[in-house]
C-alpha positions as a printed Julia matrix, in Angstrom:
442×3 Matrix{Float64}:
 43.27  36.14    5.96
 44.09  32.63    4.73
 47.63  31.75    3.64
 48.41  28.65    1.61
 52.12  27.82    1.64
 54.39  25.55   -0.39
 51.8   24.83   -3.07
 52.12  23.48   -6.57
 49.93  25.99   -8.38
 48.25  24.76  -11.58
 46.53  27.27  -13.85
 44.47  26.01  -16.78
 44.5   28.97  -19.19
 47.15  29.65  -20.17
 48.44  26.35  -18.77
 51.03  26.83  -16.03
 52.63  24.78  -13.26
 54.44  26.65  -10.47
 56.29  24.87   -7.69
 56.73  26.29   -4.19
 54.23  29.13   -4.38
 52.43  30.82   -1.53
 48.87  32.14   -1.94
 47.51  34.94    0.21
 43.71  35.19    0.36
 42.16  38.32    1.84
 38.39  38.79    1.84
 37.17  37.22   -1.43
 40.31  37.95   -3.45
 43.76  36.52   -4.03
 45.92  39.28   -2.58
 49.23  37.74   -3.61
 50.57  34.58   -5.22
 54.12  33.51   -5.88
 57.34  32.33   -4.22
 57.56  33.87   -0.76
 54.32  35.82   -1.24
 53.34  35.32    2.39
 56.67  36.38    3.89
 56.21  38.62    6.92
 52.43  38.2     6.97
 50.29  36.81    9.77
 46.98  35.12    9.02
 43.94  33.68   10.73
 44.79  30.36    9.16
 47.83  28.89    7.42
 47.83  25.73    5.31
 51.19  24.17    4.46
 50.55  21.93    1.47
 54.11  20.58    1.3
 53.99  20.61   -2.48
 50.31  19.71   -2.86
 48.33  20.97   -5.84
 46.08  24.04   -5.91
 44.09  24.91   -9.02
 41.16  27.19   -9.92
 37.69  25.9    -9.14
 35.81  24.26  -12.02
 32.73  25.81  -13.64
 29.67  23.89  -14.84
 28.2   26.13  -17.53
 24.77  24.5   -17.87
 22.91  22.38  -15.31
 19.45  21.57  -13.95
 19.35  21.45  -10.16
 15.65  20.59  -10.3
 16.75  17.11  -11.43
 18.83  16.48   -8.32
 16.38  13.95   -6.87
 16.02  11.93  -10.08
 18.97   9.65   -9.36
 17.75   6.04   -9.23
 14.23   7.22   -9.99
 11.42   4.72   -9.36
  8.36   5.95  -11.21
  6.01   4.65  -13.87
  7.66   5.99  -17.02
  6.17   4.76  -20.32
  8.42   3.67  -23.2
 10.02   6.76  -24.73
 11.32   6.06  -28.24
 12.3    9.64  -29.08
 13.43  12.82  -27.38
 10.01  14.47  -27.21
  8.66  11.31  -25.54
 11.49  11.49  -22.99
 10.55  15.08  -22.21
  6.83  14.34  -21.88
  7.1   11.03  -20.05
  9.97  11.84  -17.69
 11.21  15.41  -17.31
  7.98  17.35  -17.81
  6.27  15.1   -15.26
  9.15  15.39  -12.84
  9.27  19.19  -12.93
  5.47  19.36  -12.44
  5.86  17.26   -9.28
  8.23  19.72   -7.59
  7.08  21.85   -4.67
  9.04  24.18   -2.36
 10.42  21.47   -0.05
 11.34  19.16   -2.9
 13.16  21.99   -4.66
 14.93  22.98   -1.44
 16.32  19.46   -1.03
 17.19  19.13   -4.7
 19.06  22.43   -4.7
 20.95  21.72   -1.49
 22.06  18.25   -2.55
 23.24  19.5    -5.94
 25.2   22.31   -4.29
 26.91  19.85   -1.95
 27.74  17.53   -4.84
 29.2   20.41   -6.86
 31.5   21.51   -4.06
 32.58  17.96   -3.28
 33.48  17.53   -6.97
 35.56  20.71   -7.05
 32.99  22.73   -9.02
 32.99  26.16   -7.41
 30.4   27.67   -9.79
 27.3   26.28  -11.5
 25.1   27.94  -14.13
 21.64  26.49  -13.47
 18.46  26.4   -15.59
 15.3   25.78  -13.57
 11.68  24.56  -14.01
  8.92  23.75  -11.48
  5.52  24.55  -13.05
  3.58  23.88   -9.83
  5.88  26.2    -7.89
  7.04  29.14  -10.01
  6.76  32.29   -7.91
  9.66  32.31   -5.47
 11.32  29.18   -6.85
 14.54  30.96   -7.83
 14.83  32.39   -4.32
 14.77  28.84   -2.93
 17.7   27.97   -5.19
 19.49  31.17   -4.22
 19.16  30.2    -0.56
 20.68  26.78   -1.31
 23.67  28.32   -3.08
 24.26  30.79   -0.27
 23.75  28.21    2.5
 26.42  25.91    1.08
 28.71  28.68   -0.21
 28.5   27.68   -3.87
 28.74  30.38   -6.53
 26.34  30.36   -9.46
 23.39  31.61  -11.42
 19.92  30.38  -12.32
 16.85  31.36  -14.31
 13.33  30.08  -14.87
 12.88  28.19  -18.14
  9.86  30.01  -19.58
  7.59  27.74  -21.63
  4.02  27.57  -22.94
  3.88  23.78  -22.61
  1.33  24.1   -19.8
 -0.45  27.19  -21.11
  0.12  30.89  -21.75
 -0.53  31.98  -18.15
  2.25  29.72  -16.95
  4.5   31.18  -19.64
  3.83  34.69  -18.34
  4.46  33.51  -14.78
  7.85  32.17  -15.86
  8.84  35.53  -17.3
  7.64  37.24  -14.12
  9.76  34.94  -11.94
 12.86  35.78  -13.95
 12.21  39.49  -13.52
 11.38  39.1    -9.81
 14.67  37.33   -9.18
 16.69  39.98  -11.01
 14.95  42.71   -9.02
 15.59  40.89   -5.74
 19.31  40.68   -6.48
 19.48  44.3    -7.64
 17.76  45.39   -4.44
 20.28  43.47   -2.34
 23.15  45.04   -4.28
 21.72  48.51   -3.69
 21.25  47.81    0.03
 24.69  46.26    0.43
 23.3   42.89    1.55
 24.15  40.87   -1.57
 26.48  38.0    -0.66
 28.15  38.05   -4.08
 27.51  34.37   -4.78
 24.32  34.25   -6.83
 23.02  36.12   -9.87
 20.57  35.25  -12.63
 19.81  35.0   -16.31
 16.47  35.31  -18.09
 15.46  31.78  -19.06
 13.59  30.0   -21.81
 13.0   26.26  -22.14
 13.48  25.74  -25.89
 12.2   27.71  -28.89
  9.63  25.05  -29.81
  7.84  25.76  -26.48
  8.11  29.56  -26.63
  5.78  31.35  -29.11
  6.39  34.82  -30.5
  4.54  36.44  -27.62
  6.83  34.65  -25.19
 10.01  35.73  -26.97
  8.8   39.32  -26.97
  8.19  39.16  -23.21
 11.6   37.57  -22.67
 13.32  40.19  -24.8
 11.66  42.92  -22.75
 12.87  41.19  -19.58
 16.45  40.98  -20.88
 16.41  44.68  -21.71
 14.78  45.83  -18.47
 16.98  43.74  -16.14
 20.29  43.92  -18.0
 20.64  40.15  -17.75
 21.54  37.64  -20.42
 19.29  35.01  -22.01
 19.76  31.28  -21.25
 17.9   28.75  -23.41
 18.08  25.27  -24.93
 18.47  25.37  -28.71
 18.67  22.54  -31.26
 19.09  19.82  -28.64
 17.12  17.61  -31.01
 16.26  17.9   -34.72
 12.61  18.47  -33.76
 13.45  21.96  -32.5
 14.94  22.84  -35.87
 12.06  21.39  -37.88
  9.5   23.14  -35.66
 11.14  26.51  -36.24
 11.27  26.03  -40.01
  7.68  24.79  -40.13
  6.07  27.43  -37.9
  8.32  30.45  -38.39
 10.18  29.83  -41.64
 13.61  30.57  -40.19
 16.53  29.06  -38.32
 16.35  28.98  -34.54
 19.05  31.55  -33.82
 17.8   33.8   -36.61
 14.48  33.82  -34.79
 16.03  34.54  -31.39
 18.28  37.21  -32.87
 15.28  38.88  -34.52
 13.99  39.45  -30.98
 17.33  40.84  -29.78
 17.96  37.96  -27.38
 21.55  37.22  -28.33
 24.37  39.22  -26.76
 27.6   38.66  -24.83
 25.69  37.41  -21.75
 23.53  34.91  -23.66
 24.02  31.15  -23.22
 22.79  28.77  -25.9
 22.72  25.24  -24.49
 23.35  22.2   -26.72
 23.24  23.61  -30.28
 23.74  20.22  -31.91
 22.03  21.17  -35.16
 22.91  24.81  -35.71
 23.43  25.89  -39.3
 26.58  27.64  -40.48
 24.66  30.92  -40.52
 23.53  30.37  -36.92
 27.07  29.69  -35.75
 28.13  32.91  -37.45
 25.39  34.8   -35.59
 26.5   33.2   -32.32
 30.03  34.47  -32.88
 28.97  37.91  -34.06
 26.86  38.4   -30.94
 29.72  37.05  -28.76
 27.27  34.6   -27.16
 28.21  31.32  -25.49
 27.52  27.75  -26.57
 27.26  25.41  -23.55
 27.74  21.8   -24.66
 26.61  18.73  -22.71
 28.08  15.53  -24.09
 26.88  13.02  -21.47
 23.3   14.3   -21.55
 23.24  14.14  -25.34
 24.47  10.56  -25.21
 21.87   9.65  -22.57
 19.04  11.13  -24.65
 20.37   9.7   -27.93
 19.92  13.03  -29.69
 23.27  13.1   -31.45
 26.59  14.71  -30.57
 28.09  18.16  -30.68
 30.27  18.38  -33.78
 30.92  22.14  -33.93
 32.5   22.77  -30.54
 35.81  23.72  -32.13
 34.32  26.06  -34.72
 32.6   28.61  -32.46
 34.3   31.46  -30.64
 32.83  30.78  -27.19
 32.22  27.19  -26.09
 31.99  25.86  -22.53
 31.21  22.53  -20.86
 27.99  21.78  -18.97
 26.21  18.67  -17.75
 22.51  19.42  -18.43
 21.58  17.86  -15.1
 23.83  14.81  -15.3
 25.49  15.71  -12.0
 28.18  18.29  -11.32
 31.35  16.27  -11.88
 33.21  18.34  -14.45
 36.23  16.01  -14.4
 33.99  13.25  -15.7
 32.26  15.59  -18.14
 35.68  16.61  -19.52
 36.58  12.96  -20.1
 33.26  12.04  -21.75
 33.4   15.1   -23.98
 36.92  14.4   -25.13
 36.5   10.67  -25.65
 33.17  11.02  -27.46
 34.76  13.61  -29.73
 37.7   11.31  -30.49
 35.38   8.32  -30.92
 33.76  10.18  -33.8
 37.09  11.05  -35.39
 37.21  14.61  -34.12
 40.45  16.61  -34.53
 40.64  18.23  -31.06
 42.96  17.25  -28.22
 42.73  17.33  -24.41
 44.2   20.83  -24.35
 41.28  22.1   -26.42
 38.8   20.64  -23.94
 40.72  22.15  -21.04
 40.12  25.47  -22.77
 36.39  24.76  -23.02
 36.31  23.84  -19.33
 38.11  27.06  -18.42
 35.76  29.17  -20.56
 33.03  28.94  -17.95
 35.04  31.57  -16.09
 34.39  34.02  -18.9
 30.64  33.54  -18.35
 31.19  34.38  -14.69
 33.23  37.47  -15.52
 30.51  38.78  -17.8
 27.94  38.48  -15.02
 29.79  39.06  -11.73
 32.08  41.96  -12.71
 35.16  40.26  -11.31
 38.02  38.08  -12.55
 37.84  34.29  -12.29
 39.76  31.19  -13.23
 43.38  31.8   -12.21
 45.55  31.59   -9.12
 46.89  35.11   -9.48
 46.76  38.41   -7.63
 43.49  40.24   -8.23
 41.46  37.14   -9.09
 38.49  35.89   -7.08
 39.55  33.28   -4.52
 37.64  30.29   -5.93
 40.1   27.43   -5.74
 40.57  23.74   -5.04
 43.23  21.94   -3.02
 43.91  18.55   -4.57
 45.73  15.47   -3.31
 46.33  14.21   -6.85
 49.81  12.74   -6.96
 50.94  12.65  -10.59
 52.76   9.42  -11.44
 54.52  11.19  -14.32
 55.92  14.75  -14.5
 53.23  17.43  -14.35
 54.06  20.18  -16.83
 52.16  23.07  -18.37
 52.11  21.16  -21.64
 50.44  18.05  -20.2
 47.95  19.33  -17.59
 45.06  18.39  -19.9
 46.5   14.92  -20.4
 46.62  14.36  -16.65
 42.93  15.3   -16.44
 41.86  13.22  -19.42
 43.68  10.1   -18.3
 44.05  10.41  -14.55
 42.89  13.18  -12.24
 39.29  12.97  -11.05
 36.88  14.34   -8.47
 38.29  11.84   -5.95
 41.36  14.08   -5.66
 39.38  17.08   -4.34
 40.37  17.65   -0.71
 39.45  21.22    0.2
 37.51  23.97   -1.57
 37.58  27.74   -1.13
 34.87  29.92   -2.72
 35.0   33.68   -2.45
 37.7   33.32    0.21
 35.51  31.1     2.4
 36.48  27.51    3.18
 33.41  25.52    2.13
 35.04  22.07    2.2
 37.97  21.2     4.47
 39.65  17.82    4.2
 36.51  16.46    2.51
 34.25  17.65    5.34
 31.64  20.4     5.17
 31.56  23.01    7.97
 28.04  21.91    8.95
 26.21  18.63    9.42
 24.84  17.35    6.11
 23.19  14.2     7.44
 19.8   15.85    7.97
 19.9   17.34    4.47
 20.36  13.9     2.95
 17.62  12.4     5.1
 15.22  15.13    3.99
 16.31  14.65    0.38
 15.5   10.94    0.45
 12.06  11.66    1.88
 11.38  14.39   -0.67
 12.67  12.24   -3.53
 10.22   9.46   -2.64
  7.41  12.03   -2.51
  8.48  13.5    -5.86
  8.35  10.05   -7.47
  4.88   9.49   -6.03
  3.81  12.87   -7.42
  5.04  11.83  -10.85
  2.9    8.71  -10.82
 -0.2   10.89  -10.33
  0.67  13.12  -13.29
 -0.33  11.97  -16.75
  2.23  12.39  -19.56
């Protein structure tokens, strides 16, 4: 049992600030929370925060851990004047250069970064065409080693041929079966589950969507795919299939309450209606869209389920919150910080739909995924202005300790194991990945 005493508890949805609360954590759950909640109890460990802040862990609702070793990349990348060129010249060469050891390092480093930034859960979307079979298990091992919660899937695509497309579907199914087997045997650690993944509709033909739909049905998992990240995806669907992107996916039965549609910059009004009717999620990625110069998300406030992701631009959701809000306001958008706090919180709903537990609040019965912060507000911190403190002040630098599933995974900014070797291996594998890229033609 872990007891946290004298905390300022901040909940994001609905917004709340509670002074002088105690939090009792037993196993992976919050057993009690409130004034005097720990009275009369003895625990293995007691933290007295003396008024310090505790809040729910942040959720990144769309990421790419395979890109973790791209930071500062030194490789021969030709000029890329449009989005498809960026994919061909950079990302599709990078993912083809990944092997088991490179992926292991990339996954581990991204997990460490997420925890250090106060992100307790990450929804990943993976690709490594030269290493498909078993790739999701390598990521699962990284999540479980570091204690991070999350999900992943393999982004099925025909961009390197139909056999590779079929292998991608098979890896999604294999991962789901591995997790189901662990659940049945009682060995599942409760940290990692999966979706069924697709890259983007313009790289998945009808045969591929049929295979993916069968996988969704047979595994009971949701579908996770990029859609309308660029106008090309929309034009391709109209040209080759004569229908909108989500109409096409819906025709195959791929949209339900567990589905995640990433980006969605150019969805039609009919597609947004389908998204809402199927209760699916839209995961938006403002910084990535800015980096790729593909446009910006203008419909975030008009869909029922919207959440914030990074699309591989790190795991700092404080920074993503700020970029999303400021980009929206820069374009004359009507939403306020409180709206974006809601989008940030919504990642917890994705978790609840996949992990069969409650997430996102410091409250009895919720999963104990939480962050201890040393943010010292220079102005009064109230329920009404939590979002304002995040937009204009609080950042990842305030994260001091992190608890995931009741386990302390970061204590006073230190991990419970030596990370030096992991970073040394990552630097070596990053250099090798960049060399691999230079041997791969666009």
